[in-house]
C-alpha positions in Angstrom: -2.9 -185.0 145.9 -3.4 -185.3 149.2 0.5 -185.8 149.4 1.9 -183.3 147.2 -0.6 -180.8 149.4 1.2 -181.6 153.0 4.6 -181.2 151.1 3.9 -177.7 150.3 2.4 -176.8 153.4 3.0 -179.5 156.3 1.5 -177.7 158.7 -1.3 -175.5 159.4 1.1 -172.4 159.6 2.6 -172.9 156.7 -0.9 -173.2 155.1 -1.9 -170.1 156.7 1.2 -168.1 155.1 0.2 -169.0 151.8 -3.2 -167.7 151.9 -2.3 -164.6 153.7 0.7 -164.3 151.2 -1.8 -164.6 149.0 -3.5 -161.0 149.6 -0.5 -159.5 150.0 1.2 -160.2 147.1 -2.3 -159.8 145.2 -1.2 -155.7 143.9 2.3 -156.6 143.5 1.5 -159.0 140.9 -1.1 -156.9 139.1 1.6 -154.5 139.0 3.8 -157.4 137.4 1.3 -158.2 135.0 0.4 -154.7 134.0 4.1 -153.7 133.3 4.5 -156.9 131.2 1.7 -155.8 129.6 3.1 -152.4 128.6 6.2 -153.7 127.4 4.7 -156.3 125.4 2.8 -153.3 123.2 6.2 -151.6 123.0 7.9 -154.7 121.5 4.9 -155.8 119.4 6.1 -154.7 116.4 9.7 -156.1 116.7 8.7 -159.3 118.0 5.3 -160.5 116.4 1.7 -159.2 117.7 0.8 -162.8 118.4 2.7 -162.9 121.9 -0.2 -160.5 123.2 -2.5 -163.0 122.9 0.0 -165.3 124.8 -0.3 -162.8 127.4 -3.9 -162.6 127.4 -4.0 -165.9 128.6 -1.3 -165.5 130.8 -3.4 -162.6 132.4 -6.3 -164.2 132.7 -4.9 -166.3 134.7 -3.5 -164.3 136.8 -7.0 -162.5 137.5 -8.9 -165.5 138.1 -6.3 -167.1 140.3 -8.2 -165.3 144.0 -11.6 -166.9 143.2 -9.8 -170.9 142.2 -8.0 -170.1 145.4 -11.1 -169.1 147.6 -13.0 -172.2 145.9 -10.4 -174.7 146.9 -10.8 -177.3 149.8 -6.4 -177.3 149.1 -5.7 -173.5 148.1 -2.0 -174.2 148.3 -2.9 -176.7 145.5 -4.5 -173.8 143.6 -1.4 -171.3 144.3 1.1 -174.0 143.2 -0.8 -174.7 139.6 -1.4 -171.1 138.9 2.6 -170.6 139.5 3.4 -173.9 137.1 0.7 -172.8 134.3 2.4 -169.4 134.1 6.0 -170.7 134.0 4.5 -173.0 131.1 3.2 -170.0 129.2 6.4 -168.2 129.6 8.1 -171.2 128.5 6.2 -171.4 125.3 6.3 -167.7 124.4 10.6 -167.8 125.2 10.5 -170.5 122.3 8.4 -169.1 120.1 10.0 -165.9 120.2 13.5 -166.7 119.8 14.9 -168.9 123.5 17.8 -167.5 124.6 17.7 -164.5 122.5 13.8 -164.1 123.7 12.9 -160.8 125.8 10.5 -163.0 127.9 13.5 -165.4 129.4 14.1 -162.8 132.2 10.3 -163.0 132.9 10.2 -166.8 133.3 12.1 -165.8 137.0 8.7 -164.1 138.0 6.6 -167.5 139.2 9.7 -168.7 141.1 10.1 -165.2 143.1 6.4 -165.0 143.8 6.5 -168.8 145.2 9.0 -167.4 147.7 6.2 -165.4 149.3 4.0 -167.6 149.4 5.8 -170.9 150.4 8.9 -172.6 152.9 12.3 -172.6 151.1 12.3 -176.2 150.4 9.1 -175.7 148.1 10.8 -172.7 146.7 14.0 -174.3 146.1 12.3 -176.9 144.0 10.4 -174.2 141.7 13.5 -172.2 141.0 14.9 -175.8 140.0 12.2 -176.3 137.8 12.3 -172.9 136.2 16.0 -173.2 135.7 15.6 -176.8 133.9 12.7 -174.9 131.7 14.8 -172.2 131.0 17.6 -174.4 129.8 15.4 -176.8 128.1 13.8 -174.2 126.1 16.9 -172.2 124.9 18.6 -175.6 124.0 15.7 -176.9 122.1 15.5 -173.6 120.0 19.4 -173.3 119.5 21.5 -175.7 120.7 25.0 -174.3 118.9 23.6 -171.1 119.8 23.7 -171.6 123.7 27.2 -173.4 123.3 28.6 -170.3 121.0 27.3 -167.7 123.7 25.8 -168.8 126.5 25.9 -165.5 128.6 22.2 -164.6 128.5 21.3 -168.0 130.1 24.0 -167.7 132.2 22.9 -164.1 133.1 19.0 -165.1 133.5 20.0 -168.2 135.4 22.2 -165.8 137.7 19.2 -163.4 138.2 16.7 -166.4 138.9 19.2 -167.4 141.7 19.6 -163.9 143.2 15.8 -162.8 143.3 14.6 -166.1 145.1 17.6 -166.0 147.6 16.9 -162.6 148.3 13.0 -163.0 148.4 13.6 -166.1 150.5 15.9 -164.5 153.3 13.4 -161.3 153.4 10.1 -163.8 154.0 11.9 -165.6 156.6 13.0 -163.0 158.5 9.3 -161.4 158.5 8.1 -164.4 159.0 10.1 -165.0 162.4 8.7 -161.7 163.7 5.5 -162.4 162.4 5.7 -165.9 164.6 6.3 -164.6 167.8 3.0 -162.5 167.3 0.7 -165.2 165.9 2.0 -168.9 167.2 1.3 -169.8 170.7 4.8 -170.3 172.2 3.8 -173.7 174.8 1.8 -175.5 171.9 3.0 -173.9 168.5 -0.5 -173.4 167.4 -1.4 -170.5 166.0 -3.2 -167.6 168.2 -5.8 -165.4 168.1 -4.3 -162.6 166.5 -4.0 -165.0 163.3 -7.2 -165.9 163.9 -8.9 -162.6 162.9 -7.0 -162.4 159.9 -8.3 -166.0 158.5 -11.8 -165.0 159.7 -12.2 -162.6 157.4 -11.1 -164.7 154.4 -13.4 -167.7 155.6 -16.0 -165.2 155.7 -15.8 -164.3 152.1 -15.4 -167.3 151.0 -18.9 -168.8 152.1 -20.1 -165.8 151.0 -18.5 -166.1 147.6 -19.6 -170.1 147.1 -22.1 -170.5 149.5 -20.2 -172.9 151.3 -20.9 -173.7 154.9 -18.4 -173.1 157.7 -18.3 -174.8 161.0 -16.6 -174.3 164.4 -15.8 -176.4 167.3 -15.0 -174.9 170.6 -13.4 -177.2 173.2 -12.3 -176.7 176.7 -10.6 -179.1 178.8 -12.3 -180.3 181.9 -11.5 -179.4 185.0 -7.7 -178.2 184.0 -7.6 -176.0 187.2 -7.2 -179.1 189.1 -4.0 -180.2 187.2 -2.3 -176.8 188.4 -3.2 -177.0 191.5 -2.5 -180.6 192.5 0.0 -181.7 190.1 2.0 -177.8 189.5 2.0 -176.1 186.3 4.9 -177.6 184.6 2.8 -180.7 184.2 -0.4 -178.6 183.2 2.1 -177.2 180.3 2.7 -180.9 179.8 -0.8 -181.6 179.3 -1.8 -178.7 177.2 0.7 -179.5 174.8 0.0 -183.2 174.3 -3.9 -182.1 174.1 -2.6 -179.5 171.4 -1.1 -182.7 169.5 -3.9 -184.6 169.6 -6.5 -182.2 168.3 -3.9 -181.9 165.1 -4.0 -185.3 164.9 -6.9 -185.8 164.6 -7.7 -182.7 161.9 -7.1 -182.6 158.1 -4.7 -180.5 156.5 -6.7 -177.6 155.8 -9.1 -177.7 159.0 -7.4 -175.1 161.5 -6.5 -175.0 165.2 -5.9 -172.2 167.7 -5.3 -172.2 170.9 -7.4 -168.7 171.8 -7.4 -169.3 175.9 -5.6 -170.9 178.9 -6.9 -174.6 178.1 -9.5 -173.3 175.3 -9.0 -174.2 171.6 -11.0 -172.9 168.8 -10.7 -175.8 165.5 -12.5 -173.5 162.1 -14.0 -175.6 159.9 -13.8 -174.4 156.2 -16.3 -176.4 153.6 -17.4 -178.6 156.4 -21.2 -178.9 157.5 -22.5 -179.3 161.0 -23.2 -183.0 160.5 -19.3 -183.5 159.6 -18.0 -181.2 162.3 -19.7 -183.3 164.8 -17.9 -186.2 164.0 -15.0 -184.1 163.9 -15.7 -182.9 167.2 -16.6 -186.2 168.8 -13.0 -187.6 167.4 -11.2 -185.1 168.7 -13.0 -185.6 172.1 -12.4 -189.6 171.8 -8.8 -188.9 170.6 -8.0 -186.5 174.0 -9.7 -189.1 176.5 -7.6 -192.1 175.0 -4.4 -190.2 175.1 -4.2 -189.6 178.9 -2.4 -186.1 178.2 0.4 -185.6 180.7 -0.3 -189.0 181.8 -3.3 -187.7 183.4 -7.0 -189.1 182.8 -8.7 -185.8 181.3 -11.3 -185.0 178.7 -12.6 -182.3 176.9 -15.9 -180.8 176.4 -16.9 -179.1 173.0 -20.0 -177.1 171.4 -20.2 -177.0 167.7 -22.0 -174.4 165.7 -22.2 -174.4 161.7 -24.0 -172.0 159.1 -23.3 -171.6 155.2 -22.9 -168.9 152.2 -24.5 -165.3 153.0 -25.2 -166.4 156.7 -21.7 -166.9 157.8 -20.6 -164.5 160.5 -17.7 -165.8 163.1 -19.5 -163.3 165.8 -22.7 -165.8 165.7 -20.6 -168.7 165.2 -18.4 -168.1 167.9 -21.5 -167.0 170.4 -23.4 -170.8 169.5 -20.7 -172.8 169.9 -19.8 -171.0 173.3 -23.3 -171.1 174.2 -23.3 -175.4 173.6 -19.9 -175.6 175.1 -21.3 -174.0 178.3 -24.0 -176.5 178.3 -22.0 -179.7 177.4 -20.1 -178.9 180.5 -23.5 -178.3 182.3 -24.7 -181.7 181.3 -21.7 -183.5 182.8 -18.7 -182.5 180.7 -16.8 -185.0 178.1 -19.3 -184.4 175.8 -20.2 -182.6 172.2 -23.0 -180.0 172.2 -24.3 -178.5 169.1 -26.6 -175.4 169.6 -30.0 -174.3 167.4 -31.6 -177.7 166.7 -29.5 -177.3 163.5 -29.4 -181.3 162.8 -29.9 -184.7 164.3 -26.9 -185.8 165.8 -24.9 -188.6 165.5 -23.4 -189.9 168.7 -24.9 -191.1 171.9 -22.6 -188.9 174.0 -23.6 -185.5 171.9 -27.0 -183.7 172.7 -28.8 -180.9 170.9 -29.0 -177.7 173.1 -32.8 -176.0 172.8 -33.7 -172.7 174.6 -31.7 -169.4 174.4 -27.9 -169.9 174.2 -27.2 -166.7 175.7 -28.9 -167.8 178.8 -26.4 -170.3 179.4 -23.6 -167.5 180.3 -25.0 -167.0 183.8 -24.1 -170.8 184.5 -20.5 -170.5 186.8 -16.9 -171.1 184.7 -16.3 -173.8 182.8 -14.1 -176.4 184.2 
């Protein structure tokens, strides 16, 4: 499953695209399903009322898709599986209603078309290939000689599949190219604050729905100003790129990292409780220290906060993590802190912060 997940969404940017697109296509998906339902009612006297049962099954899959996606640790797998189930149902319906002569044959294009709004072109091509194979297979299985005698309907539908997926892919790639300029940090390739805002709302809603945990890790490079002052901004840029790489390398596919300031990074961990978040923060801290970013002996400090279910509020989590980060800086840097007495600590270099977190804002800059 991890291998399939990595192929569908090899980077956190691809995963963010799939999740954001799911919200955008919700209305289009509902309209398409409604139109198909109305068409089936009109055609039922001619193709049989049993077809409505198949449509009801497909509609149930569609209308419960968001809940499965929101509650999944690998949402891209849930999205892909939903598309595959709809394709199978349409293939069965096409086979039972005449194969090449079935009015449902052109509808088999829909899952591939919707995938173009969610996934990268390589995934869309594979999806279109599976759809084409399903179309050809069901038509031949129902009436192979009929396909040989008159393949025009199959050829027309395959042409429609190629045309629609090509146009959808081109449109989405064009949109993403423009959006990338707004949501990607050009130096590190990480998502930025603009991308964070949309994702935070989704994660809050998901946690409220499922009761799951959400953790936030705020990371800041120690003494980074001295790098620019002593080695120049070019060396500083190399350091930031190396640190971004080490952070990404230390995270799993669905754990998201953002560059939110000059040398400040935020890791958003849906479905991860505080004890696990501490392990992740410590792993990142150790990885950066060992990597010597930019060829320099540099470290990071981290502040960690977590909550669960209906208590999840991003502003509160950020405030707690920010306060814990200040305490990590004050405590000597190159360490992990957590706010509010929320867990037992697992690492010698990790301390628990007590007292009012807001009081820490009076301390000087992090550095």
